[in-house]
C-alpha positions as CSV (number, residue, x, y, z in Angstrom):
1,M,-28.0,113.5,66.7
2,S,-26.6,113.1,70.3
3,V,-26.9,116.3,72.5
4,R,-23.5,116.8,74.0
5,R,-23.5,117.2,77.9
6,P,-22.4,120.8,79.4
7,R,-19.0,121.1,80.8
8,L,-18.6,120.9,84.9
9,A,-16.8,123.1,86.4
10,L,-13.4,122.1,87.3
11,A,-13.7,121.5,90.9
12,E,-17.2,119.5,89.7
13,Y,-15.0,117.0,88.0
14,E,-11.9,116.9,90.4
15,R,-14.1,116.0,93.2
16,G,-16.2,113.9,91.3
17,V,-13.3,111.8,89.9
18,R,-11.1,111.7,93.2
19,A,-14.7,110.0,94.5
20,C,-15.1,107.5,91.5
21,E,-18.3,108.9,90.5
22,R,-18.6,107.0,87.7
23,G,-20.9,109.3,85.2
24,V,-18.4,111.9,86.3
25,L,-15.6,110.1,85.5
26,A,-16.9,109.2,82.4
27,Q,-17.2,112.9,81.4
28,A,-13.9,113.4,82.4
29,V,-12.4,110.8,80.1
30,T,-14.5,112.1,77.1
31,L,-13.3,115.8,78.2
32,I,-9.5,114.3,77.6
33,E,-10.8,112.8,74.2
34,S,-12.3,116.2,73.2
35,R,-10.4,118.2,70.4
36,D,-12.3,121.2,71.6
37,P,-9.2,123.5,72.6
38,A,-11.5,125.1,75.3
39,D,-11.9,121.2,76.3
40,G,-8.2,120.9,75.9
41,V,-7.5,123.5,78.5
42,L,-10.0,122.3,81.3
43,A,-8.5,119.4,80.7
44,Q,-5.0,119.9,81.2
45,Q,-6.1,122.1,84.8
46,L,-8.2,119.0,85.8
47,L,-5.0,116.3,85.3
48,T,-2.6,119.2,87.5
49,A,-5.0,119.7,90.1
50,L,-5.4,115.2,90.0
51,L,-1.7,114.8,89.5
52,P,-0.7,114.2,93.5
53,A,-3.3,111.2,93.6
54,T,-2.0,109.6,90.6
55,G,1.1,106.6,89.9
56,G,-0.2,104.3,92.5
57,A,-1.3,101.6,90.2
58,H,-0.4,98.4,88.1
59,R,0.2,99.8,84.9
60,V,-0.3,96.8,82.3
61,G,-0.2,96.4,78.5
62,I,-1.7,93.7,76.6
63,T,-1.3,92.8,72.8
64,G,-1.6,89.6,70.6
65,V,-2.1,88.0,67.6
66,P,-6.0,88.4,66.6
67,G,-8.4,86.0,68.0
68,V,-5.7,85.3,70.2
69,G,-8.7,85.9,73.2
70,K,-7.2,89.0,74.6
71,S,-11.0,90.2,75.6
72,T,-11.5,86.7,77.3
73,F,-8.1,87.0,78.9
74,I,-8.8,90.2,80.5
75,D,-12.8,89.6,81.3
76,E,-11.3,86.6,83.8
77,L,-7.8,88.5,85.0
78,G,-10.3,91.3,86.0
79,M,-12.7,89.2,87.8
80,R,-9.7,87.7,90.0
81,L,-8.0,90.7,91.0
82,V,-11.2,92.4,91.7
83,A,-12.2,89.2,93.8
84,A,-8.6,90.1,95.2
85,G,-10.1,93.7,96.9
86,K,-8.4,95.0,94.2
87,R,-10.4,97.9,91.6
88,V,-9.9,97.3,88.1
89,A,-9.9,100.2,85.2
90,V,-9.5,98.4,81.1
91,L,-8.7,100.8,78.4
92,A,-9.6,99.1,75.6
93,I,-8.0,100.7,72.5
94,D,-10.9,100.1,69.6
95,P,-9.8,99.8,66.2
96,S,-11.0,102.8,63.9
97,S,-11.6,102.0,60.2
98,Q,-9.3,103.5,57.7
99,V,-12.5,104.2,55.9
100,S,-14.8,105.7,57.6
101,G,-13.0,106.4,61.0
102,G,-15.9,104.5,63.1
103,S,-14.7,102.3,65.6
104,I,-16.5,99.5,67.3
105,L,-16.2,100.0,70.9
106,G,-17.5,96.8,72.1
107,D,-15.3,95.5,74.5
108,K,-18.3,95.9,77.3
109,T,-20.0,93.1,75.6
110,R,-16.6,91.2,75.2
111,M,-16.1,91.6,78.4
112,Q,-19.4,90.8,79.9
113,R,-18.8,89.8,83.9
114,L,-16.0,92.5,84.6
115,A,-18.2,95.2,82.7
116,L,-21.1,94.3,85.7
117,E,-18.5,94.7,88.7
118,P,-18.8,98.0,90.8
119,A,-15.2,97.9,91.6
120,A,-14.3,97.8,87.8
121,F,-14.6,100.5,84.9
122,I,-14.3,99.7,81.3
123,R,-13.4,102.9,78.7
124,P,-13.2,101.9,74.8
125,S,-11.4,105.0,73.4
126,P,-11.5,104.6,69.2
127,S,-7.6,105.1,68.1
128,S,-8.8,108.0,66.1
129,L,-6.2,106.8,63.6
130,S,-3.7,107.7,65.3
131,P,-0.1,106.1,64.2
132,G,0.2,102.7,65.9
133,G,-3.5,102.8,66.9
134,V,-3.2,104.1,69.9
135,A,-5.8,105.9,71.5
136,R,-5.2,110.2,71.2
137,R,-5.4,110.6,75.2
138,T,-5.0,107.6,76.9
139,R,-2.2,108.0,79.0
140,E,-4.1,111.5,80.4
141,T,-7.0,108.3,81.2
142,M,-4.5,106.4,82.8
143,L,-4.1,109.2,85.1
144,L,-7.9,109.8,85.7
145,C,-8.2,106.3,86.8
146,E,-5.6,106.5,88.7
147,A,-7.0,109.6,90.8
148,A,-10.4,107.4,91.2
149,G,-8.3,105.0,93.4
150,F,-8.2,102.4,91.1
151,D,-5.3,100.0,91.9
152,V,-4.4,98.3,88.2
153,V,-4.8,99.3,84.9
154,L,-5.1,97.3,81.9
155,V,-4.4,99.0,78.5
156,E,-5.4,96.4,75.8
157,T,-3.8,96.7,72.2
158,V,-5.6,96.4,68.9
159,G,-3.1,93.9,68.0
160,V,0.1,92.7,66.9
161,G,1.6,95.4,64.6
162,Q,-0.5,98.2,65.9
163,G,1.3,100.4,68.4
164,E,2.9,97.8,71.1
165,T,5.8,100.1,71.3
166,A,3.6,103.1,72.0
167,V,1.9,101.0,74.6
168,A,4.8,99.5,76.3
169,D,6.1,103.4,77.0
170,I,3.3,104.0,78.8
171,V,2.7,101.0,81.3
172,D,5.3,99.3,83.2
173,F,4.3,95.4,82.4
174,F,4.5,94.5,78.5
175,L,2.6,91.7,78.3
176,V,1.9,89.6,74.7
177,L,-0.2,87.2,74.3
178,A,0.6,84.1,71.7
179,L,-1.6,81.5,70.1
180,P,-1.0,77.4,71.4
181,G,-0.1,74.7,69.1
182,A,3.9,74.0,67.4
183,G,5.1,76.9,65.9
184,D,2.5,79.2,66.2
185,E,3.4,81.4,68.8
186,L,5.6,82.5,66.1
187,Q,3.3,83.4,64.0
188,G,2.0,87.5,63.5
189,I,4.7,88.2,66.4
190,K,7.3,90.4,65.0
191,K,10.7,90.3,67.1
192,G,10.6,93.2,67.8
193,V,7.2,92.9,69.7
194,F,9.0,90.0,71.8
195,E,11.8,92.6,72.6
196,L,9.4,94.7,73.9
197,A,7.5,91.9,76.2
198,D,8.2,92.0,80.7
199,A,6.3,88.4,79.7
200,L,4.7,86.3,77.3
201,A,1.8,84.0,77.8
202,V,0.6,80.7,75.5
203,N,-3.0,81.4,76.0
204,K,-5.8,78.6,75.4
205,A,-3.9,76.3,77.0
206,D,-6.6,73.8,77.6
207,G,-8.3,71.3,76.8
208,D,-7.0,69.8,73.5
209,G,-4.6,72.8,73.2
210,A,-3.1,71.8,76.2
211,Q,-0.2,69.7,74.8
212,R,0.2,72.3,71.8
213,A,0.4,74.9,74.7
214,R,3.3,73.4,76.5
215,L,4.6,73.2,72.8
216,A,4.8,76.4,72.2
217,L,5.9,77.3,75.5
218,S,9.3,75.6,75.4
219,E,9.4,76.9,72.2
220,L,8.9,80.6,73.2
221,R,11.2,79.5,76.6
222,S,14.2,78.7,74.1
223,A,14.0,81.4,71.9
224,L,13.6,83.9,74.7
225,R,17.4,82.7,75.3
226,Y,19.0,85.0,72.4
227,L,17.0,88.0,72.7
228,P,18.5,91.1,74.9
229,R,16.6,92.1,78.1
230,R,14.4,94.8,78.4
231,R,15.4,95.7,81.8
232,P,18.9,94.9,83.6
233,S,17.0,93.4,86.6
234,W,14.4,91.7,85.0
235,P,14.5,89.0,82.3
236,T,11.5,88.4,80.2
237,R,9.2,85.5,81.3
238,A,7.2,83.0,79.5
239,V,3.7,81.0,80.9
240,A,0.9,78.9,79.8
241,I,-2.6,79.9,81.2
242,S,-6.2,80.1,79.8
243,G,-8.4,82.5,79.6
244,L,-11.6,80.2,79.7
245,S,-10.6,77.8,82.8
246,G,-8.1,80.2,84.5
247,A,-5.1,78.0,84.4
248,G,-2.1,79.9,85.1
249,M,-3.4,83.0,86.2
250,D,-2.4,83.2,89.4
251,E,1.2,82.5,88.2
252,L,0.9,85.4,85.8
253,W,-0.4,88.2,87.9
254,A,2.9,86.8,90.6
255,L,5.2,87.6,88.1
256,V,3.1,91.1,87.6
257,E,3.7,91.8,91.0
258,E,7.3,90.6,91.9
259,H,8.4,92.4,88.3
260,R,7.3,95.6,90.5
261,R,8.9,94.7,93.6
262,T,11.9,94.1,91.9
263,L,12.2,97.4,89.3
264,A,11.2,99.2,92.6
265,A,14.1,97.9,94.7
266,T,16.2,98.8,91.4
267,G,15.1,102.5,91.2
268,E,14.5,101.2,87.3
269,L,10.2,101.8,88.1
270,A,11.4,105.4,89.3
271,L,13.9,106.1,86.0
272,L,11.2,104.0,83.6
273,R,8.5,106.7,84.5
274,A,10.5,109.5,84.3
275,E,11.9,108.5,80.8
276,Q,7.8,107.6,79.6
277,Q,7.0,111.5,81.2
278,R,9.9,113.2,78.7
279,T,8.5,111.1,75.3
280,W,4.8,111.6,76.5
281,M,6.0,115.7,76.5
282,W,8.0,115.0,73.3
283,A,4.9,113.3,71.6
284,L,3.1,116.3,72.7
285,I,4.7,118.2,70.9
286,R,5.0,116.8,67.7
287,E,1.0,116.5,67.8
288,R,1.2,119.8,68.2
289,L,3.6,121.0,66.1
290,E,2.5,118.9,63.2
291,D,-1.4,120.4,64.0
292,R,-0.7,124.1,64.1
293,F,1.6,123.6,61.0
294,R,-1.2,122.2,59.0
295,R,-3.7,125.3,60.4
296,A,-0.6,128.0,59.7
297,P,-2.2,130.0,56.5
298,A,0.6,130.6,54.5
299,V,1.2,126.6,54.4
300,V,-2.9,125.7,53.5
301,A,-2.5,128.3,50.2
302,E,0.5,126.4,49.1
303,L,-0.4,122.9,50.2
304,A,-2.6,121.4,47.7
305,R,-0.8,122.7,44.7
306,L,2.3,121.1,46.2
307,E,0.7,117.4,46.9
308,A,-0.3,117.4,43.4
309,A,2.8,118.0,42.0
310,V,4.2,115.2,44.5
311,Q,1.4,113.0,43.3
312,A,2.1,114.0,39.8
313,G,6.1,112.9,39.9
314,T,6.9,116.7,38.9
315,L,8.5,117.3,42.5
316,T,9.8,115.0,45.0
317,S,8.4,114.5,48.6
318,T,11.7,116.3,49.8
319,A,11.4,119.5,48.2
320,A,7.7,119.7,48.7
321,A,8.1,119.2,52.5
322,D,11.2,122.6,52.0
323,E,9.1,124.6,50.3
324,L,6.4,123.9,53.1
325,L,8.5,124.4,56.1
326,A,10.5,127.5,54.3
327,V,6.6,128.9,54.0
328,Y,5.9,127.8,57.6
329,D,9.2,129.4,59.2
330,D,8.8,132.6,56.9
331,R,5.3,133.0,58.3
332,A,6.6,132.0,62.2
333,S,9.6,134.6,62.0
334,G,6.9,137.2,60.8
335,D,5.3,137.1,63.8
């Protein structure tokens, strides 16, 4: 049984995060992820205090089909960014088991070089079975990392089909990694994911895969002509890279920086982040309303009976939902 560290005072959290003290930053992330109501109050006070120090980082989301080499790619990219004098935070969303709720949390072992870098911070977070597989507090963790002075925040998703929209809604630049091979670049990747991408990168463009990667890149670029632009000023780009050899990595990062300059110049970056804040607010409202709904005594009293009726086929899901909402509204109006 693990022993929980006592909470720090608000001033201690704020000072430690701003000074990028690793132990305090890690404790602050744990505070953010906690479901304890008392922790939640302190976490929001901390975030409010740190808000003036946030917003300066490159926020980059990364996704791709299983086996595409996300961790190897991030390890290589992170090392290159650190060598260029940047401080890099990696927020890796770890898949939670649908059976046990547990997660692997093995990203530090999969990014062996970056995990040893003093200028890097890797934080694996369980998806906690949240819709789309996005960790419950990834947004707030990103703000903590920005307040701690990290120049780049990389958010790795659990894989295609696991919440790309949610990740795309919290980053500035969304990258989709694809596998090399004739036709394989489309395997497991939905059109909707293409439409979210600011860039697509064919990984493993090395050795025997180099020729297949060139063919995949050609097909991707052809396919992109038929997709609408995600941003008025930015056409989705496609490049070939190798997370193993480093080929194409400088070109890819140049795209990330060009994207930021372009959107900043047109005002789209400020509008993007403002809209993300609004979307975030409504996501929190939905989450907290559902939590209140589930905990309402009137709902708890009727929930098992109505769920059983729906499962037995004697009551429609719509009728059950309407009845539960009605008892919740009655309870709310009586408060």
